[in-house]
N, C-alpha and C positions, 0 to 999 in steps of 0.2 A: 292929556296929554302933554306930556314938561316942553315948554317953549323956549326958556333961558337958556342965552346962550352958555357955552361953558367959558369960564375963567380961564383969563388968560395966562398960561405959562410963564413963571417967574423965571428972568435969563439970571444965568449965572457967569457973574466976571471971571470963570477962566479961562488963562491965557489960551494962545494956538500952541496945540499944540506941536511940540518941537521933533518928534518921532513918531512916524506910522510906521505900520509892519507892512514888511515885504517877504518875498520867499528867498530863501536863504541861498546861494549857489554851492552844491554839493556832486557829490558822484554819487553811484548805486551801489550802497554797504555790501550786495551780495559780492559782487565782481570786486569791492576792494579787500573782501573776508579772505575768499578764493586766494585773490593775491597775495596778502599777507603771510595765510599760512603757507602758499608754494615758498613763498621767501625765507618763513623759519626754515623747511624743509632743507631748505636751497643751502642757509644758510653753515646750517648744524653738516650737511654733506662737505660743504669746503673747509671746514675748519676741521673734518675726520681727514679727507682726502690730502691737506698740509699738513695734518701732523705723521700723516703717513711719509710724504714726500720729504720731511725732515730729518723722518730715521733713516729713510733710505740714501743721503748723502745729499739731496738737491735742494740747496740750504733756500736760493732763489726764491722759487718757483713753491718752493713749498711755506716762506715766511708769507709770501704775497696769499694764499689761500688760506692759511692759519687767522692771519688777520683780517684778511673780506672776509671771509667764514660769520663770525661775532658781528662784525659791523653790520654786515647782510641782517643776523638775526634782529639785534637791536635796530634797523630801522623800521624792522617789518613789525616791531612791537609799538614803535612809535606811531607809525600806520595806523596801529588797531586801536590806539586811542581814539582816534577819529571815527570810530565806530558809533553812534547814535544810535537804540533804538525809540520809536515812541509808539505808544500803544495808542489804541483808539481812544477818542474823547482828551488826548493828551496834544503838548505842544512844546517844541524848545526854542530858546529864544536866546540865540546865540550872540554872543558878545566877545571880542577880541580886542588885546590893547586898550582896555574901557569903550570901544565905540564896537556901534550897535551893526552886527553883520548880516541880521536876519529871524525867521523864523522855519521851522522845521515844523508841518504841518501832517507831511503824507503819514500815515502809520506805515509801521515796518522798520529796516535799517537805512541809513542816510549815511554817507561818510562827507566829514565835513574837518575841517584846519583842524587838526589833533591838541596846537596849543589856545585854542579857542575855549573859551568858558561856555557851558551850558545851563540853562536854567528852566527847570520843570511848571509849565503851567497846566490850569486842568481846564479844558475848552467845553467841562460837560453842562446842562445844564442845573441849576441849584435853585435851593429856597431859602428865604431867609426873612424869620417871623418876627415884628418889631415886640418891646416889649409894652405892656399897655399903657397909654401914656394920659395922663388926667391932665386937659385941658379946657378951656373956656368956648365953647361955639360961638356964631355970629351974635348970639341972644344975650350971651352972656354967661350962659345955663354952666353947670363945672360936667363933665362929661367924662367917660373913660373910653377910648378908641386904639385899637391895634390891627396891624395889618399883615398881610404877606406879599412877599415880593418874588416873580420868577424871574431869574436873569442869568446872564452868560454872557462868556468874555468873547467879546468881538472883534478887540483889535490888540492881541498880546503886547505888542509896543506899547503902547499907549500905558496898560495895564500897569506892566512892568518901571516904565522909566518915568509916565509922568505921574504919578499918585506915588506916595511911601508906603502903606499899605492897602491894595485896593478891595480888599474884603473889608476890611474897617468901612473905607470910604464909602461904600455902597451902603452899610448899615447906619451912619452915620445921617449921610445922606437920603436915606429913606426915614429913617426918625423925623429928622424936618420938614420933609414933602407931607408927613402923616398929621405934623401938629400945623399947620402954614393951611392944612387942605379943613380941619376940620374947626379950625377957628374962622373960615372964610365962608361956612354955611350955618344955617339952624339946626338943630337935631330934628324939630318937627315943622314942615309948613305952615304958614300961618295966612294964607291964601294959595287962590288959584293958582299956578303954573308957578308958584316958588319952589326952585330946585332944596329939596332936604338931604342931608346923613341916611338919613333911615328910609323913604318913599325911593329916593333918584339913587338906589343902590349901581346900575349898570351907567349911569352919568360918571357917579363919583367913581365907579371905578376908573372910568376914562380917562379922568382930569387926574386922577391919583397916578393913572400909568404913564403920563405925559406928563409931569411934573418929576416924579420921578429919574424920568430919562434923560430930561432935560440936566438936571441934577448930576448924572454921574455920568453923561456923556463924555469929558476930561479925562476917564477912567480907563474909555476904550469899550464897557459892558454898553449893553442892551438889556434893554428889559424887556420881556416874554409877557408878563399879565402881572396883574396885583389886584387885590382884593380887602373890603375892612375884614377881618375876621370876627372884632370883636366889637361892638358900638352900644354904648349904657349909659345914661345918667350915671353919675357920681352916688355912692351910697346915701350921703348926707342928704339929697335934695331927692334919690326917686322916690319915694314913698309920697313925696308932693308933688312931683312931676304924674304920677300913674292916678292921685287922685283929680289931677286936674286933665290927664286923657279921658278917664273915668268921665267925668262933668261931660268933656266935649261929646265922648260917646252919647250920651243920655241927650242932653239937646238936640245932636244930630236926630236921633231916634225919635224925641218928642217931634221933631218938625214935619218928620218923614208922616207921623199919625194925625198929626193936625193936616197936613195937605191932603192925605188919603180921606181921612174923614170930612172934609169940607168936598171933598168931589161927589163923595157918595150923598152925602146930603144935598147938596145942589141935583146930582141924578134921582135921589127921590122924590122930592117936589118936582123936579120935570116930570117924571112919571102919574103923576097923581094927579097932577093938571093936564096933563096929553089925554090921560080915560078917564077922567071928570070921574071919578072914585068918590071923591071927598070936596067940599068946597071951602075953603081955608081964608080966613080973614088975617088981615096982617098981624095980629095979638096972637091968632092961634099957631100960625108961621112962624113966629117969633118962639113960642112955646116949645114946636116940634123941634125945633133947628137946635133949643137950645138940649131940649132932653137929649137929640140922639147923636149932639156931640159929648153932654155926658157920657153915654152907653158907649162911646165910640174911641174915646181918646180917657177912657176910666183906665185903673191899674187892677180893679178887680171887676169879675161879671155883677151886670147889673140884678138889683130884686125887681121882676115884674110886679106891678101893680094892678091885678083885675080893675074897670072901668065897669062897674054895675050900671049905673046911669047914663045920664045923656051924654052927648060929645063936648058938652059945655059946662059941666059940673067933675 
């Protein structure tokens, strides 16, 4: 079980956010839509009535109706410009005269200041896969490493105003985190309890998520999950490292075989002594131990030799 403590997450020296998300002050879009449509109809009716009054010689009232009708129609059209439709998984950042006025997150139709500027931001969950980076691990061995990060915009105001391009910001900071993590741990563990890139997948993923989250926090982004998608030695050292791993596996297997063989020899000698099958002096015990170890630890099956003489021949 891995007992090594997680590496500390680097503190990114980002300035304190100047703008954070808040709900925009608006009106129900359906009510405003019905009102503006009625305004268009009423304005058209006033214009028609005014034309009729002017024709019939009622100049004062006719002029008022003829002028008021188009004004009502123009006002209705202007008010219609404030209607904003937001589909699921999106938001609208509202800006008026250079100032942030709020964010529309409610799906459907909302009415806001018709002279404001509205910018679309996706709040859906996104994937970003880094390119394969060639870096040195903690032991100085060249490795290739790539990762996938799942992220989502959490604060639309910070994403829009605090960084120049939050998509590019997330991509660059993720690449930086992958490089830093790869150089902080060895590819393979050399002692028990040591955290390595290859064996500590869950802990490495946790550290990667924490570091990416710290780096992209100034952009108002939330990291859902991150995983290593590629991890391998660089091609120029891959064959050598493979031979090293194979040698380590052979040594470990031999060690296990020797431990088992020694246990079997000890058990055999104890059984012979307990049951008094045969009495062996120290020299014969040594010969028996040698023969059993050769048989148990050899790569090939031993060829039996039948002893037709006495025990000591």
